[in-house]
VEXDREN-2710 file (C-alpha; in Angstrom, 1 decimal):
% VEXDREN-2710
k/r/px/py/pz
1/UNK/69.7/31.1/-17.6
2/UNK/65.7/30.3/-17.7
3/UNK/64.4/26.7/-18.8
4/UNK/61.8/26.3/-21.0
5/UNK/59.2/25.1/-18.8
6/UNK/60.1/26.9/-15.3
7/UNK/57.7/29.7/-14.9
8/UNK/59.3/33.1/-15.2
9/UNK/59.9/34.5/-11.3
10/UNK/58.8/37.8/-10.3
11/UNK/55.8/38.3/-13.1
12/UNK/54.2/41.9/-12.2
13/UNK/50.7/41.7/-12.3
14/UNK/48.5/43.9/-14.6
15/UNK/46.4/45.7/-12.2
16/UNK/48.9/46.9/-9.3
17/UNK/46.4/46.4/-6.1
18/UNK/48.3/50.3/-4.3
19/UNK/47.5/52.6/-7.0
20/UNK/45.3/55.8/-6.6
21/UNK/42.2/53.7/-7.3
22/UNK/42.7/51.4/-4.7
23/UNK/43.8/54.3/-2.2
24/UNK/41.2/56.7/-2.9
25/UNK/38.5/56.5/-4.5
26/UNK/35.1/54.1/-2.9
27/UNK/35.4/50.0/-3.6
28/UNK/32.1/50.1/-5.4
29/UNK/33.5/52.1/-8.5
30/UNK/36.6/51.7/-8.2
31/UNK/36.6/47.9/-11.1
32/UNK/35.2/50.6/-13.4
33/UNK/37.7/52.5/-13.0
34/UNK/40.4/50.0/-13.7
35/UNK/37.6/48.8/-16.5
36/UNK/38.6/52.1/-17.8
37/UNK/42.1/52.1/-17.3
38/UNK/42.1/55.2/-15.8
39/UNK/45.4/54.7/-13.4
40/UNK/47.7/54.2/-16.8
41/UNK/46.2/57.7/-19.0
42/UNK/49.2/56.7/-21.8
43/UNK/45.7/55.6/-24.3
44/UNK/43.7/58.9/-23.5
45/UNK/46.9/61.0/-24.1
46/UNK/47.2/60.1/-27.4
47/UNK/44.5/61.1/-28.3
48/UNK/43.6/63.9/-25.9
49/UNK/46.8/66.5/-27.4
50/UNK/46.7/65.8/-31.3
51/UNK/43.1/67.5/-30.3
52/UNK/44.2/70.1/-28.0
53/UNK/47.1/71.0/-30.5
54/UNK/45.0/71.4/-33.4
55/UNK/42.3/73.4/-31.3
56/UNK/45.0/75.6/-30.2
57/UNK/46.0/76.1/-34.1
58/UNK/42.5/76.2/-35.5
59/UNK/42.1/79.0/-32.6
60/UNK/45.2/81.0/-33.7
61/UNK/43.9/81.5/-37.4
62/UNK/41.3/83.2/-36.7
63/UNK/39.4/86.3/-34.8
64/UNK/35.8/84.9/-34.7
65/UNK/36.7/82.2/-31.7
66/UNK/37.0/83.4/-28.3
67/UNK/39.6/82.0/-25.5
68/UNK/37.1/81.5/-23.8
69/UNK/35.3/79.1/-26.6
70/UNK/38.7/77.7/-27.2
71/UNK/38.8/76.5/-23.5
72/UNK/35.4/75.1/-23.4
73/UNK/36.5/73.4/-26.7
74/UNK/39.5/72.0/-25.4
75/UNK/37.5/70.1/-22.0
76/UNK/34.7/68.8/-24.2
77/UNK/38.1/66.9/-26.0
78/UNK/39.6/66.4/-22.5
79/UNK/36.1/64.4/-21.4
80/UNK/35.6/62.8/-24.5
81/UNK/39.1/61.5/-24.9
82/UNK/38.6/59.8/-21.3
83/UNK/35.3/58.6/-22.8
84/UNK/36.3/57.2/-26.1
85/UNK/39.6/55.4/-24.5
86/UNK/37.4/53.9/-22.0
87/UNK/35.1/52.9/-24.2
88/UNK/37.7/51.4/-26.3
89/UNK/39.1/49.6/-23.2
90/UNK/36.0/48.0/-22.0
91/UNK/35.6/46.5/-25.7
92/UNK/38.8/44.8/-25.4
93/UNK/38.2/43.7/-22.0
94/UNK/35.1/41.7/-23.4
95/UNK/36.5/40.8/-26.7
96/UNK/39.5/39.2/-24.5
97/UNK/38.4/38.2/-21.0
98/UNK/38.6/34.4/-21.8
99/UNK/41.5/35.3/-22.8
100/UNK/42.8/37.5/-20.2
101/UNK/41.4/34.5/-17.3
102/UNK/44.2/32.3/-18.7
103/UNK/47.0/34.4/-18.8
104/UNK/48.8/35.2/-15.2
105/UNK/49.2/39.1/-16.1
106/UNK/45.8/39.7/-16.1
107/UNK/44.0/37.8/-14.3
108/UNK/42.8/40.5/-11.8
109/UNK/41.2/42.7/-14.5
110/UNK/37.7/43.6/-13.4
111/UNK/36.2/41.4/-16.2
112/UNK/38.2/38.0/-15.7
113/UNK/38.8/38.2/-11.8
114/UNK/34.4/38.9/-11.8
115/UNK/34.6/42.0/-10.2
116/UNK/32.5/43.0/-13.3
117/UNK/29.9/40.6/-15.0
118/UNK/30.1/40.3/-18.2
119/UNK/26.4/42.6/-18.6
120/UNK/27.7/45.2/-15.9
121/UNK/30.3/45.8/-18.7
122/UNK/27.9/46.3/-21.4
123/UNK/25.5/48.9/-19.4
124/UNK/28.5/50.7/-18.7
125/UNK/29.8/51.0/-21.8
126/UNK/26.2/51.6/-23.0
127/UNK/26.6/54.5/-20.6
128/UNK/29.8/55.8/-21.6
129/UNK/28.5/55.7/-25.5
END
């Protein structure tokens, strides 16, 4: 049993350093991709799947919409889900930047670690909007 004042051993870092972003992406864009949480896509899927499902259902109800139009809509929803989820992550990180800097698990996130400055995150957020 661990004591109250004893630090927890083997704590995991919130931003792993060996993911696909670190292996395959240019160093200049890595902090921004991590700010978007592209290495953890569950939030994007939670936004995207209902959009795809409803598009597929609506497309099957009418003959006025072609398969090509449905595919285009699904692609647009895909891009929109990535942007919307990413913007939400940036807003959250901006709001929590001081708190994240005090928590061991989140100190390596792009804002608290200084990889991305506040003005850069705001500019990036504005670009996504």
